Residue frames relative to the residue before (quaternion, step in Angstrom):
aa qw qx qy qz dx dy dz
M 1.0000 0.0000 0.0000 0.0000 0.00 0.00 0.00
N 0.2233 -0.7438 0.6158 0.1329 3.55 -1.16 0.67
L 0.3028 -0.7109 0.5968 0.2163 3.55 -1.18 0.55
I 0.0818 0.8031 -0.5764 0.1269 3.55 -0.50 1.27
D 0.0459 -0.7783 0.6218 0.0742 3.57 -1.32 0.12
L 0.0638 -0.8349 0.5458 -0.0304 3.54 -0.39 1.33
H 0.7030 0.3579 -0.2688 0.5526 3.58 1.16 0.56
I 0.2727 0.7550 -0.5291 0.2750 3.57 0.17 1.37
H 0.1847 -0.7910 0.5771 0.0845 3.58 -0.98 0.91
S 0.2104 -0.7731 0.5907 0.0960 3.56 -1.03 0.86
T 0.7173 -0.4164 0.3273 0.4528 3.54 -1.31 -0.18
N 0.5143 0.6260 -0.4280 0.4005 3.61 1.25 -0.04
S 0.7447 0.1636 -0.1945 0.6172 3.60 1.27 -0.05
D 0.8010 -0.2852 0.2047 0.4850 3.63 -0.43 -1.12
G 0.4433 0.6760 -0.4722 0.3514 3.58 1.10 0.62
E 0.5065 -0.6770 0.4583 0.2740 3.56 -1.27 0.40
L 0.7323 0.3968 -0.2258 0.5053 3.61 1.19 -0.42
S 0.4867 -0.6413 0.5029 0.3146 3.57 -1.12 0.64
L 0.6724 -0.4786 0.3609 0.4343 3.56 -1.27 0.21
E 0.6316 0.5348 -0.3294 0.4546 3.58 1.03 -0.79
Q 0.6607 0.4965 -0.2959 0.4790 3.59 1.00 -0.84
L 0.6497 0.5149 -0.3133 0.4632 3.56 1.04 -0.77
E 0.6077 0.5352 -0.3491 0.4716 3.56 1.10 -0.69
Q 0.6580 0.5130 -0.3023 0.4610 3.58 0.92 -0.95
L 0.6711 0.4924 -0.3019 0.4648 3.58 0.92 -0.90
S 0.6564 0.5123 -0.3155 0.4552 3.59 0.95 -0.85
V 0.6418 0.4957 -0.3233 0.4877 3.60 0.99 -0.74
A 0.6500 0.5196 -0.3188 0.4538 3.61 0.93 -0.86
R 0.7223 0.4121 -0.2430 0.4993 3.59 1.04 -0.75
K 0.4418 -0.7371 0.4192 0.2928 3.58 1.39 0.16
L 0.2316 0.7615 -0.5617 0.2257 3.59 0.89 0.93
D 0.3978 -0.7287 0.5139 0.2158 3.57 -1.04 0.80
I 0.7967 0.0526 0.0357 0.6011 3.57 0.97 -0.95
V 0.0186 0.7881 -0.6152 0.0104 3.57 -1.02 0.83
S 0.0989 -0.7434 0.6494 0.1258 3.50 -1.38 0.17
F 0.2652 -0.7484 0.5899 0.1468 3.54 -0.85 1.01
T 0.0420 -0.8560 0.5100 -0.0736 3.54 -0.13 1.39
D 0.0037 0.8340 -0.5514 0.0222 3.57 0.50 1.13
H 0.5962 -0.5792 0.4292 0.3533 3.53 -1.22 0.60
N 0.8627 -0.1173 0.0693 0.4870 3.56 -0.77 1.12
Y 0.6194 0.4969 -0.3536 0.4944 3.55 1.01 0.86
I 0.3027 -0.7690 0.5382 0.1651 3.58 -0.79 1.02
N 0.1228 -0.7708 0.6238 0.0423 3.54 -0.79 1.12
N 0.0739 -0.7838 0.6147 0.0485 3.57 -0.96 0.84
Y 0.2050 0.8145 -0.5064 0.1954 3.52 0.99 0.97
E 0.1262 -0.7956 0.5908 0.0458 3.58 -0.92 0.94
S 0.0626 -0.7873 0.6133 0.0125 3.52 -1.22 0.56
D 0.2908 -0.7416 0.5724 0.1947 3.56 -1.13 0.65
K 0.5782 0.6097 -0.3455 0.4179 3.56 1.34 0.17
M 0.7889 0.0047 0.0197 0.6142 3.58 1.25 -0.38
I 0.5645 -0.5805 0.4539 0.3719 3.55 -1.31 0.17
I 0.0797 -0.7771 0.6235 0.0308 3.56 -0.89 1.01
I 0.1975 -0.7611 0.6093 0.1024 3.55 -0.76 1.06
K 0.4482 -0.6848 0.4973 0.2878 3.60 -0.75 1.02
G 0.0964 0.8222 -0.5499 0.1112 3.57 -0.77 1.08
I 0.0362 -0.7642 0.6433 0.0298 3.51 -1.35 0.28
E 0.2490 -0.7292 0.6132 0.1740 3.59 -1.23 0.55
L 0.1317 -0.8269 0.5463 0.0223 3.54 -0.54 1.23
D 0.3776 -0.6728 0.5871 0.2450 3.55 -1.11 0.78
C 0.0040 0.8317 -0.5484 0.0861 3.54 -0.51 1.26
E 0.0975 -0.7771 0.6129 0.1046 3.55 -1.31 0.16
F 0.0171 -0.7580 0.6520 0.0061 3.51 -1.34 0.55
K 0.8375 -0.1035 0.0162 0.5364 3.55 -0.65 1.18
E 0.7247 -0.4720 0.2037 0.4589 3.55 0.94 1.15
T 0.5581 0.5511 -0.4119 0.4640 3.60 1.24 0.14
K 0.2444 -0.7750 0.5719 0.1122 3.57 -0.81 1.09
F 0.1350 0.7869 -0.5892 0.1240 3.55 -0.98 0.83
H 0.3847 -0.7055 0.5390 0.2525 3.58 -1.26 0.22
L 0.1592 -0.7593 0.6246 0.0898 3.54 -1.13 0.81
L 0.2580 -0.7208 0.6245 0.1543 3.52 -1.09 0.84
L 0.0830 -0.7931 0.6028 0.0274 3.58 -0.65 1.11
Y 0.0861 -0.7807 0.6188 0.0143 3.53 -0.96 1.01
N 0.8358 0.0770 -0.0960 0.5351 3.57 -1.02 0.90
F 0.2000 0.7832 -0.5542 0.1986 3.57 0.92 0.91
I 0.3606 -0.7261 0.5484 0.2050 3.58 -1.29 0.35
N 0.7843 0.3414 -0.2502 0.4535 3.55 -1.39 0.06
D 0.0162 -0.8491 0.5275 -0.0228 3.55 0.82 1.07
S 0.6714 0.5093 -0.3220 0.4315 3.61 0.81 -0.92
L 0.6600 0.4939 -0.3076 0.4752 3.58 0.95 -0.86
L 0.6481 0.4947 -0.3280 0.4771 3.60 0.95 -0.78
S 0.6303 0.5295 -0.3417 0.4535 3.61 0.97 -0.77
E 0.6365 0.5183 -0.3159 0.4759 3.60 1.01 -0.78
K 0.6642 0.4994 -0.3062 0.4645 3.57 0.94 -0.83
I 0.6419 0.5129 -0.3164 0.4742 3.58 1.01 -0.82
D 0.6333 0.5289 -0.3342 0.4556 3.61 0.98 -0.84
S 0.6535 0.5181 -0.3094 0.4569 3.56 0.95 -0.88
L 0.6637 0.4921 -0.2950 0.4799 3.57 0.95 -0.89
N 0.6431 0.5389 -0.3206 0.4396 3.58 0.98 -0.84
K 0.6214 0.5302 -0.3409 0.4653 3.58 1.05 -0.72
Q 0.6572 0.4904 -0.3014 0.4867 3.55 1.01 -0.81
R 0.6370 0.5298 -0.3277 0.4540 3.59 1.05 -0.73
L 0.6210 0.5419 -0.3467 0.4478 3.58 1.02 -0.73
M 0.6284 0.5046 -0.3377 0.4863 3.61 1.05 -0.71
M 0.6303 0.5334 -0.3215 0.4634 3.58 1.04 -0.81
I 0.6539 0.5066 -0.3043 0.4724 3.59 0.96 -0.94
K 0.6195 0.5491 -0.3440 0.4431 3.60 0.95 -0.80
Q 0.6800 0.4760 -0.2829 0.4806 3.59 0.93 -0.94
L 0.6389 0.5344 -0.3252 0.4477 3.59 1.01 -0.78
L 0.6461 0.5102 -0.3095 0.4758 3.58 1.00 -0.83
E 0.6274 0.5227 -0.3294 0.4739 3.57 1.06 -0.75
N 0.6507 0.5195 -0.3145 0.4558 3.58 1.00 -0.81
I 0.6367 0.5219 -0.3233 0.4666 3.59 0.99 -0.85
N 0.6487 0.5087 -0.3055 0.4765 3.55 1.03 -0.81
T 0.6712 0.5146 -0.2930 0.4459 3.58 0.95 -0.89
Y 0.7841 0.3677 -0.1841 0.4649 3.57 0.74 -1.05
Y 0.8070 0.2577 -0.1216 0.5172 3.62 1.04 -0.71
K 0.3848 -0.7472 0.4649 0.2785 3.60 1.32 0.00
I 0.4620 0.6240 -0.4818 0.4062 3.57 1.04 0.84
H 0.1488 -0.8095 0.5652 0.0553 3.53 -0.56 1.18
I 0.0612 -0.7759 0.6278 0.0086 3.56 -0.73 1.10
N 0.3042 -0.7633 0.5457 0.1642 3.56 -0.58 1.17
N 0.2994 -0.8045 0.4895 0.1531 3.54 -0.16 1.32
D 0.6307 0.5404 -0.3425 0.4392 3.60 1.02 -0.78
K 0.6962 0.4657 -0.2594 0.4808 3.57 1.01 -0.86
E 0.7682 0.4039 -0.1988 0.4551 3.58 0.81 -1.00
Q 0.2584 -0.7993 0.4990 0.2128 3.60 1.29 -0.34
I 0.1080 0.8100 -0.5574 0.1467 3.53 0.73 1.13
K 0.1170 -0.8320 0.5412 0.0358 3.60 -0.64 1.09
N 0.8173 0.0377 0.0169 0.5748 3.58 1.13 -0.53
K 0.7146 -0.4442 0.3123 0.4409 3.56 -1.29 0.08
R 0.5914 0.5689 -0.3697 0.4358 3.58 1.08 -0.63
D 0.6468 0.5143 -0.3243 0.4605 3.59 1.01 -0.78
I 0.6197 0.5445 -0.3358 0.4547 3.58 1.07 -0.78
I 0.6648 0.5084 -0.2963 0.4602 3.56 0.90 -1.00
K 0.6364 0.5228 -0.3279 0.4627 3.60 0.97 -0.85
W 0.6623 0.5099 -0.3041 0.4571 3.60 0.93 -0.95
L 0.6609 0.5154 -0.3123 0.4473 3.58 0.90 -0.89
I 0.6687 0.4895 -0.3025 0.4709 3.57 0.94 -0.85
S 0.6883 0.4871 -0.2899 0.4526 3.60 0.89 -0.91
N 0.7251 0.3976 -0.2322 0.5121 3.58 1.25 -0.40
G 0.6638 -0.5962 0.2799 0.3543 3.54 1.19 0.62
Y 0.5321 0.6389 -0.4113 0.3735 3.59 1.16 0.40
G 0.7912 -0.1188 0.0442 0.5983 3.56 1.17 0.62
D 0.2523 -0.7755 0.5548 0.1649 3.56 -1.26 0.25
D 0.6754 0.4352 -0.2989 0.5150 3.59 1.28 -0.19
P 0.4530 -0.7284 0.4368 0.2709 3.63 -0.48 1.14
D 0.6549 0.5131 -0.3227 0.4513 3.61 0.93 -0.82
Q 0.6745 0.4856 -0.2989 0.4690 3.59 0.93 -0.88
V 0.6319 0.5206 -0.3312 0.4690 3.57 1.04 -0.79
A 0.6411 0.5198 -0.3221 0.4637 3.58 0.99 -0.84
D 0.6559 0.5165 -0.3154 0.4512 3.58 0.90 -0.90
T 0.6905 0.4849 -0.2793 0.4584 3.59 1.00 -0.76
Y 0.8499 0.2490 -0.0712 0.4590 3.57 0.81 -1.00
T 0.8433 0.2455 -0.0964 0.4682 3.64 0.92 -0.67
S 0.6708 0.5440 -0.3166 0.3921 3.60 0.97 -0.72
R 0.7247 -0.4142 0.3200 0.4482 3.56 -1.32 -0.02
K 0.6265 0.5530 -0.3322 0.4374 3.57 1.19 -0.53
S 0.6390 0.5608 -0.3109 0.4248 3.57 1.26 -0.40
I 0.5334 -0.6125 0.4816 0.3294 3.56 -1.15 0.64
C 0.6476 0.5376 -0.3080 0.4435 3.58 1.21 -0.48
H 0.4320 0.7729 -0.4207 0.1974 3.58 1.23 -0.47
V 0.0591 -0.7467 0.6620 0.0259 3.51 -1.17 0.83
Q 0.5400 -0.6457 0.4278 0.3295 3.59 -0.85 0.95
N 0.3942 -0.7220 0.5240 0.2207 3.56 -0.88 0.98
V 0.3612 -0.7002 0.5748 0.2213 3.56 -1.33 0.36
N 0.0368 0.8212 -0.5632 0.0848 3.56 -0.63 1.15
L 0.5662 -0.5558 0.4737 0.3822 3.52 -1.31 0.27
K 0.3432 -0.7282 0.5544 0.2112 3.57 -0.81 1.00
I 0.5857 -0.6271 0.3909 0.3330 3.52 -0.97 0.94
E 0.6086 0.5712 -0.3423 0.4315 3.57 1.15 -0.61
E 0.6675 0.5083 -0.2869 0.4623 3.60 1.25 -0.37
L 0.5043 0.7218 -0.3678 0.2990 3.54 1.33 -0.09
S 0.5745 0.6868 -0.3581 0.2647 3.57 1.03 -0.85
P 0.6389 0.5432 -0.3671 0.4025 3.70 0.90 -0.62
F 0.7132 0.4594 -0.2464 0.4686 3.56 1.23 -0.42
I 0.6001 0.5510 -0.3421 0.4683 3.57 1.34 0.08
G 0.0841 -0.7956 0.5998 0.0072 3.52 -0.69 1.18
E 0.7771 -0.3521 0.2520 0.4567 3.55 -1.33 -0.10
N 0.7872 0.3091 -0.1377 0.5156 3.57 1.01 -0.87
T 0.4259 0.7111 -0.4605 0.3176 3.60 1.23 0.28
I 0.2007 -0.7474 0.6245 0.1054 3.51 -1.07 0.90
V 0.0936 -0.7890 0.6071 0.0148 3.57 -0.77 1.08
S 0.0088 -0.8479 0.5263 -0.0630 3.58 -0.18 1.31
L 0.3909 -0.6884 0.5587 0.2472 3.57 -0.99 0.83
A 0.2894 -0.7949 0.5155 0.1366 3.57 -0.51 1.24
H 0.8684 -0.0709 0.0179 0.4904 3.53 -1.26 0.69
P 0.1134 -0.8634 0.4883 0.0577 3.61 0.55 1.20
D 0.6170 0.5518 -0.3782 0.4144 3.62 1.08 -0.41
S 0.5366 0.5866 -0.4289 0.4289 3.63 1.25 0.06
I 0.6304 0.5217 -0.3220 0.4762 3.55 1.33 -0.22
T 0.7827 -0.1351 0.1582 0.5866 3.54 0.90 -1.00
S 0.3391 -0.7015 0.5786 0.2411 3.55 -1.31 0.32
D 0.5669 0.5738 -0.3651 0.4648 3.57 1.37 0.16
I 0.3709 -0.7709 0.4782 0.1986 3.57 -0.38 1.27
D 0.6503 0.5195 -0.3206 0.4521 3.59 1.06 -0.71
Y 0.6249 0.5117 -0.3257 0.4915 3.57 1.07 -0.73
L 0.6307 0.5373 -0.3229 0.4574 3.58 1.00 -0.86
D 0.6244 0.5441 -0.3241 0.4572 3.56 1.02 -0.85
R 0.6859 0.4735 -0.2876 0.4718 3.60 0.87 -0.91
F 0.6368 0.5300 -0.3222 0.4579 3.57 1.04 -0.81
I 0.6263 0.5351 -0.3241 0.4651 3.58 1.00 -0.85
Q 0.6524 0.5216 -0.3196 0.4474 3.57 0.91 -0.86
E 0.6225 0.5149 -0.3334 0.4860 3.58 1.09 -0.65
L 0.6991 0.4858 -0.2834 0.4416 3.62 0.84 -0.98
K 0.5744 0.6029 -0.3808 0.4020 3.58 1.12 -0.56
K 0.5815 0.5892 -0.3630 0.4276 3.57 1.18 -0.53
Y 0.7513 0.3749 -0.1856 0.5104 3.55 1.23 -0.54
G 0.7605 -0.4272 0.1873 0.4517 3.56 1.20 0.48
L 0.4384 0.6880 -0.4782 0.3251 3.61 1.17 -0.06
N 0.0708 0.8204 -0.5635 0.0664 3.58 -0.74 1.01
A 0.7468 0.3045 -0.1888 0.5602 3.60 1.30 0.26
L 0.1701 -0.7723 0.6070 0.0783 3.54 -1.27 0.45
E 0.3702 -0.7126 0.5443 0.2427 3.57 -0.86 0.90
V 0.1587 -0.8413 0.5150 0.0434 3.56 -0.25 1.31
I 0.7484 0.1724 -0.1522 0.6221 3.59 1.30 -0.31
N 0.1141 0.7193 -0.6775 0.1029 3.53 -0.96 1.06
L 0.3986 -0.7721 0.4421 0.2224 3.58 -0.47 1.18
K 0.6611 0.4945 -0.3046 0.4750 3.60 1.27 -0.27
H 0.7650 0.2830 -0.1355 0.5624 3.57 1.22 -0.47
N 0.1434 0.8237 -0.5335 0.1278 3.59 -0.61 1.04
K 0.2361 0.7813 -0.5432 0.1969 3.60 0.99 0.74
F 0.7036 0.3143 -0.2247 0.5964 3.52 1.23 -0.57
S 0.4653 -0.6610 0.5025 0.3067 3.57 -1.11 0.63
Y 0.6660 -0.4835 0.3892 0.4138 3.54 -1.29 0.34
D 0.6747 0.5034 -0.2979 0.4501 3.57 0.90 -0.96
E 0.6242 0.5329 -0.3546 0.4480 3.62 0.98 -0.74
L 0.7234 0.4437 -0.2575 0.4621 3.56 0.82 -0.97
L 0.6206 0.5241 -0.3479 0.4681 3.59 1.07 -0.65
N 0.6364 0.5211 -0.3207 0.4697 3.59 1.01 -0.80
L 0.6532 0.5073 -0.3047 0.4723 3.55 1.05 -0.84
A 0.6221 0.5272 -0.3327 0.4737 3.57 1.04 -0.74
N 0.6785 0.4875 -0.2899 0.4668 3.56 0.86 -0.94
K 0.6313 0.5458 -0.3250 0.4449 3.60 0.97 -0.82
N 0.7786 0.3313 -0.1581 0.5090 3.57 1.00 -0.89
D 0.4556 -0.7187 0.4196 0.3161 3.55 1.30 0.35
L 0.3788 0.7164 -0.4810 0.3347 3.54 0.91 1.03
I 0.4819 -0.6423 0.5154 0.2992 3.54 -1.18 0.68
P 0.3630 -0.7180 0.5405 0.2463 3.65 -0.80 0.87
T 0.0651 -0.7742 0.6270 0.0561 3.58 -1.01 0.81
F 0.2494 -0.7860 0.5629 0.0559 3.52 -1.21 0.74
G 0.2015 0.7969 -0.5546 0.1292 3.59 -0.89 0.87
S 0.4902 -0.6700 0.4796 0.2841 3.51 -1.27 0.40
D 0.2668 -0.7419 0.5441 0.2869 3.58 1.19 -0.68
F 0.1167 0.8493 -0.5003 0.1211 3.53 1.06 0.94
H 0.0027 0.7927 -0.6090 0.0258 3.58 -0.96 0.97
R 0.8225 0.2362 -0.0784 0.5115 3.54 0.73 -1.09
K 0.6891 -0.5123 0.3363 0.3868 3.54 -1.28 0.55
E 0.7178 0.4632 -0.2533 0.4538 3.56 1.02 -0.79
D 0.4819 0.6767 -0.4313 0.3519 3.58 1.30 -0.11
N 0.4848 -0.6042 0.5369 0.3343 3.53 -1.27 0.43
I 0.1104 -0.7736 0.6208 0.0634 3.56 -1.10 0.69
G 0.7386 0.3852 -0.2984 0.4659 3.55 -1.00 0.87
V 0.0307 -0.7793 0.6252 -0.0284 3.55 -0.97 0.97
E 0.4349 -0.6786 0.5202 0.2824 3.58 -0.98 0.82
C 0.0276 -0.7981 0.5994 -0.0550 3.54 -0.95 0.99
E 0.4777 -0.6673 0.4934 0.2882 3.55 -0.96 0.90
K 0.6146 -0.6016 0.3791 0.3416 3.55 -1.02 0.85
K 0.6228 0.5557 -0.3610 0.4159 3.64 1.00 -0.72
Y 0.6676 0.4797 -0.3146 0.4746 3.58 1.05 -0.65
V 0.5867 0.5598 -0.3643 0.4579 3.58 1.13 -0.66
K 0.6254 0.5468 -0.3362 0.4437 3.61 0.98 -0.80
E 0.6430 0.5136 -0.3209 0.4688 3.57 1.02 -0.83
L 0.6798 0.5020 -0.2985 0.4435 3.58 0.91 -0.86
L 0.7357 0.4224 -0.2253 0.4791 3.61 1.09 -0.61
K 0.3666 0.7481 -0.4904 0.2559 3.60 1.23 0.14
């Protein structure tokens, strides 16, 4: 068995530790392979202490379904960076409208210039830290999600736009699939649709999401000829980091 982690977030998105701190932690925990997969942010961090696979977690959508893809060894970094910058500009406009809605409906004023709110996660963090709730899911339902009167449609990368970033050795993994559905048959059909656009892997272990069992997801990966990927979805200092992985799957990841 190898100890790996292909789903880690740093301060470049919504994590608490810098890339340097994450490297130190990964070495201390004796991880063999890691990937720093910040949200919509390209990391080109290198280390001589362990294997680092270049990765990113992208906010995507297909037929109005929102989901996250983990890309490893993607290509055309500059083009992807331009695309992310364009989407981020649109997201900032969306965030501005969402903050206005929260102020209108709940009389909560969040000074965006002062707080530097970049996404819905930042809004939820601010609301919790300022006493407007303590459960992130409940806060999201009240102020930011589709269930909220304040909701503004998010801006995501359409799956049809993914192809320029997929090379011969690129792994495109569906992250935390239980965030899409709790119906394994629906997930199976959804995966078959995404495979038409380059999906070739499935995150079968995510320490933050476990509505599906490891065996269920591994069977689904095998059925659809997908590479299994493994990650902790590390964000906070107290989170567990590292997942045990059979050597045969490590070989697939390093092809």
